[in-house]
C-alpha positions as CSV (number, residue, x, y, z in Angstrom):
1,M,-15.8,13.7,-11.3
2,N,-13.5,13.0,-14.1
3,R,-10.7,10.5,-14.1
4,P,-7.9,13.2,-13.2
5,E,-9.8,14.3,-10.2
6,V,-10.4,10.7,-9.1
7,L,-6.7,9.9,-9.4
8,R,-5.7,13.2,-7.5
9,K,-8.3,12.6,-4.8
10,H,-7.1,8.9,-4.6
11,A,-3.5,10.0,-4.3
12,R,-4.1,12.7,-1.7
13,L,-6.1,10.0,0.3
14,Y,-3.3,7.5,0.3
15,L,-0.8,10.3,1.2
16,S,-2.8,11.7,3.9
17,C,-2.7,8.3,6.0
18,E,0.2,6.5,6.7
19,A,-1.3,3.0,7.2
20,E,-2.1,0.5,4.6
21,G,-1.4,2.8,1.4
22,D,1.0,0.8,-0.5
23,P,-1.6,-1.0,-2.7
24,N,-3.2,2.5,-3.5
25,I,0.3,4.2,-4.6
26,R,1.2,1.4,-6.5
27,L,-2.3,1.3,-8.5
28,L,-1.2,5.1,-9.3
29,G,1.7,3.6,-11.1
30,E,-0.2,0.7,-12.7
31,L,-2.5,3.2,-14.0
32,R,0.4,5.3,-15.3
33,A,-1.4,8.3,-13.6
34,T,0.4,11.4,-14.9
35,Q,-2.1,13.3,-12.9
36,A,-0.6,12.4,-9.7
37,I,3.1,13.1,-10.7
38,D,3.5,15.9,-8.6
39,L,2.1,14.4,-5.6
40,L,4.3,11.5,-6.1
41,V,7.4,13.2,-6.4
42,K,6.4,15.4,-3.2
43,Y,6.4,12.1,-1.4
44,V,9.1,10.2,-3.4
45,D,11.0,9.3,-0.4
46,Y,8.2,8.0,1.9
47,N,8.8,4.2,2.5
48,D,7.4,1.3,4.2
49,G,9.4,1.4,7.2
50,T,11.9,-1.2,5.8
51,A,15.6,-0.2,5.6
52,G,17.4,-0.7,2.3
53,L,18.3,0.4,-0.9
54,S,15.8,-1.5,-2.8
55,L,12.9,0.6,-4.5
56,S,10.6,-2.1,-3.3
57,H,10.4,-0.2,-0.2
58,I,9.6,3.1,-1.6
59,P,6.2,3.0,-3.3
60,A,6.1,6.4,-4.7
61,A,9.2,6.0,-6.4
62,Q,7.9,2.7,-7.8
63,A,5.0,4.2,-9.2
64,L,7.0,7.3,-10.9
65,V,9.4,4.6,-12.6
66,Q,6.1,2.8,-13.9
67,I,4.6,6.0,-15.1
68,G,8.0,6.6,-16.9
69,D,9.2,9.4,-19.2
70,P,6.3,12.0,-18.1
71,S,7.8,11.9,-14.6
72,V,11.5,12.4,-15.4
73,P,11.4,16.3,-15.6
74,K,9.9,16.6,-12.0
75,L,12.3,13.9,-10.5
76,R,15.3,15.7,-12.1
77,D,14.1,19.0,-10.3
78,A,13.7,17.1,-7.1
79,L,17.2,15.7,-7.3
80,R,18.5,19.1,-7.8
81,H,16.1,21.2,-5.5
82,G,14.1,18.8,-3.6
83,N,13.8,18.3,0.3
84,S,11.7,15.7,2.2
85,V,8.3,16.9,3.4
86,W,8.2,13.9,5.7
87,T,11.8,13.9,7.4
88,G,13.2,17.2,6.4
89,D,16.2,15.2,5.2
90,R,17.3,16.4,1.7
91,S,19.8,13.3,1.4
92,I,17.1,10.5,1.5
93,Y,14.8,12.5,-0.8
94,R,17.5,12.9,-3.1
95,F,18.4,9.4,-2.9
96,A,15.0,8.3,-3.9
97,A,14.4,10.5,-6.7
98,A,17.8,9.5,-8.1
99,A,16.8,5.8,-7.6
100,A,13.7,6.2,-9.6
101,L,15.8,7.7,-12.5
102,G,18.2,5.0,-12.4
103,E,15.7,2.4,-12.6
104,M,13.9,4.1,-15.4
105,H,17.4,4.2,-17.2
106,R,18.2,0.3,-16.2
107,Q,14.8,-0.5,-17.9
108,D,15.3,1.7,-21.1
109,P,18.9,2.7,-21.5
110,A,17.9,5.0,-24.3
111,N,16.7,7.6,-21.9
């Protein structure tokens, strides 16, 4: 199995279960796993159950921020057309996408 297949499998494993997944999703960000962008964007609004506006509770959004520029086009699409697969709530999904894009801009205003 090559690296992209391992990363996709790892991302699917995390997203197929809700428990104890945050370290796995954070690893995808640390690895800058561009192969996982589609999957991370799909679940960008999944949170750790804590209410708040901080990205610290939204691991997929954090991972996309760490991946950086390669995730921007998919996040922009999510902001325009996305809908949550978890809750069906478009506003929470769009908030998470916007928050990730905002954090990227905060870290690098040139973007």
